C-alpha positions in Angstrom: 1.1 15.0 -14.2 -1.2 17.2 -12.0 -2.0 15.6 -8.8 -5.2 16.4 -6.9 -5.4 15.5 -3.5 -8.9 14.8 -2.0 -10.9 13.5 1.1 -12.1 9.9 1.1 -15.1 9.9 -1.4 -14.5 13.2 -3.1 -13.4 12.1 -6.4 -16.8 13.5 -7.5 -14.6 16.8 -7.6 -13.1 15.6 -10.9 -16.0 13.7 -12.4 -15.2 11.2 -15.0 -11.4 10.4 -15.3 -11.4 10.8 -19.3 -12.6 14.3 -18.8 -9.4 15.3 -16.8 -6.6 14.2 -19.1 -3.1 14.2 -17.2 -4.7 14.5 -13.7 -4.2 11.7 -11.1 -6.2 11.5 -7.8 -4.9 10.7 -4.4 -7.2 10.0 -1.5 -5.7 9.3 2.1 -5.8 5.7 2.1 -3.6 5.9 -0.7 -0.9 6.8 1.4 -1.0 3.0 2.7 0.1 1.9 -0.5 3.6 0.4 -0.9 5.8 2.3 -3.1 6.2 5.7 -1.2 9.5 7.1 -0.8 10.2 10.7 0.8 13.5 12.0 2.0 13.3 15.8 2.8 17.0 16.2 1.9 16.8 14.3 -1.4 13.2 15.2 -2.6 14.3 14.5 -6.1 14.4 10.9 -5.5 11.0 10.9 -3.9 8.2 8.1 -5.3 4.4 8.5 -5.0 1.7 6.2 -5.4 -1.5 7.8 -7.0 -4.4 6.0 -8.6 -2.6 2.8 -7.8 0.6 3.5 -9.8 4.1 4.1 -8.7 5.8 7.2 -10.2 8.8 9.2 -9.4 7.8 12.6 -7.7 9.8 14.5 -10.5 7.0 13.7 -12.8 4.5 15.9 -11.0 3.9 19.2 -12.8 1.9 20.9 -10.2 -0.3 19.6 -7.0 -3.8 20.8 -6.1 -4.6 20.0 -2.6 -8.2 19.8 -1.3 -8.3 18.9 2.3 -7.0 20.7 5.3 -5.7 17.3 7.2 -6.3 13.7 7.0 -9.1 12.7 9.3 -9.8 9.4 11.2 -12.8 9.1 8.8 -10.8 9.1 5.8 -9.1 5.8 6.9 -11.8 2.8 7.1 -8.8 0.5 6.3 -7.0 1.2 9.6 -7.8 -0.4 12.7 -10.5 2.0 14.6 -8.3 2.5 17.6 -5.3 3.6 15.6 -7.0 5.9 13.2 -6.6 9.3 14.8 -2.9 8.8 15.3 -2.4 7.5 11.8 -4.4 10.3 10.6 -2.1 12.5 12.3 1.1 10.8 11.1 -0.3 11.1 7.4 -0.7 14.8 7.9 2.5 15.6 9.0 3.9 13.6 6.3 1.7 15.4 3.5 3.1 18.6 5.0 6.5 17.8 4.9 6.2 16.3 1.4 4.3 19.1 -0.3 6.5 21.7 1.0 9.4 20.0 -0.5 8.2 19.3 -3.9 9.9 21.2 -6.8 6.5 21.6 -8.6 4.0 24.4 -8.1 1.8 23.8 -5.3 -1.9 25.7 -5.2 -1.6 26.6 -2.3 1.3 25.6 -0.3 0.6 24.1 3.3 0.5 26.1 6.6 0.9 24.8 10.0 -3.0 25.3 10.1 -4.1 23.5 7.0 -2.7 21.3 4.1 -4.5 23.3 1.5 -3.2 26.8 2.5 -4.1 29.9 4.1 -7.8 30.1 2.3 -9.4 29.4 5.6 -7.5 31.2 7.9 -9.3 34.3 9.0 -6.4 36.3 10.3 -5.0 36.4 6.8 -8.1 37.6 5.5 -8.5 40.2 8.1 -4.7 41.4 7.4 -5.7 41.4 3.6 -8.9 43.6 4.3 -6.8 45.9 6.5 -4.2 46.3 3.9 -7.1 47.2 1.3 -9.2 49.4 3.4 -12.0 46.9 3.0 -14.5 46.5 6.2 -13.8 43.5 7.9 -17.2 42.0 9.0 -16.0 38.3 9.6 -16.7 38.7 13.6 -20.0 40.5 13.0 -22.9 38.5 12.1 -24.4 39.6 8.8 -27.7 38.2 7.6 -27.3 36.0 4.7 -29.8 37.8 2.6 -27.2 40.6 2.5 -24.3 38.7 1.4 -23.1 37.2 -1.9 -20.8 34.1 -2.4 -18.0 34.8 -4.7 -15.6 32.2 -5.8 -12.0 33.4 -6.9 -9.7 31.2 -8.9 -6.1 32.4 -10.0 -7.3 36.2 -10.2 -10.7 35.6 -11.7 -14.0 35.5 -10.5 -15.9 32.2 -11.2 -19.6 32.8 -11.9 -21.7 36.1 -11.5 -21.2 38.4 -8.8 -21.9 42.1 -8.2 -19.3 44.4 -9.6 -18.1 45.8 -6.0 -18.2 42.2 -4.5 -16.3 40.8 -7.2 -13.5 43.4 -7.5 -13.0 43.2 -3.7 -12.8 39.3 -3.8 -10.0 39.5 -6.4 -8.2 42.1 -4.4 -8.5 40.4 -1.3 -7.2 37.0 -2.6 -4.3 38.8 -4.2 -3.5 40.5 -0.9 -3.7 37.2 1.0 -1.7 35.4 -1.5 -4.4 32.6 -1.9 -4.9 31.1 -5.4 -8.6 29.9 -4.9 -11.1 30.7 -2.3 -14.7 30.9 -1.5 -15.7 34.6 -0.2 -18.7 35.9 1.5 -19.1 39.7 1.0 -21.9 42.0 1.0 -23.1 43.8 -2.3 -20.7 46.8 -1.8 -17.7 44.5 -0.9 -17.3 44.3 2.8 -15.6 41.1 3.9 -18.2 38.7 5.7 -16.0 35.4 5.6 -14.1 33.1 3.4 -13.3 29.4 2.9 -11.1 27.1 0.8 -12.7 26.6 -2.8 -13.3 22.9 -2.2 -15.7 23.6 0.9 -18.0 24.2 -2.1 -16.6 22.8 -5.2 -17.7 23.6 -8.7 -16.8 21.9 -11.7 -15.9 25.5 -12.9 -13.6 26.1 -10.1 -11.7 23.0 -10.6 -11.4 23.6 -14.5 -10.0 27.0 -13.6 -7.5 25.6 -11.0 -6.5 22.9 -13.6 -5.8 25.8 -16.2 -3.9 27.4 -13.7 -1.9 24.6 -12.8 -0.9 24.0 -16.5 0.2 27.5 -16.9 2.7 27.2 -14.2 3.9 23.7 -15.3 
């Protein structure tokens, strides 16, 4: 079973459930469901609740995380005054849980984001420096001069000029990021990067699910 962790109301990422066999969805409110069990020292004995069903964590074949942190707005079922605290605790729980899972996690959480380093400017700056690619992230560039390029598992999703597409692939590889949405000039200069799910497309999710199945 592949687990997709999303923000409240973001189930539109996957479309009809019948279109994604073997995929379960977890929204933050699902962390309040009874049945969860997590011991960092015995992760093989853990349990999770997804789509209202309790199952052993060992049944997971891969996890795709499409949120940086649990936000108070993700928890309408919690008393308003407690939402910020509960959101912080849920974020800490997910970070620990994701780090101890035996199955592939695309991408594993960092101290800054549950979905990995795709939104970390310093990671992309290091990758650009390693590759000798001009880093324009701190320099305003007119949108008319930039191209949006989505990379998933080493592949460019959708059309892109050859220099920009090649630069995006190389940058993602050097950054160790499975999926990201990059902004580049036509000649391949880096202008910015965000996680793929900031601007989700069905094609990007299909490619991620295919990669998750390859790793399973």
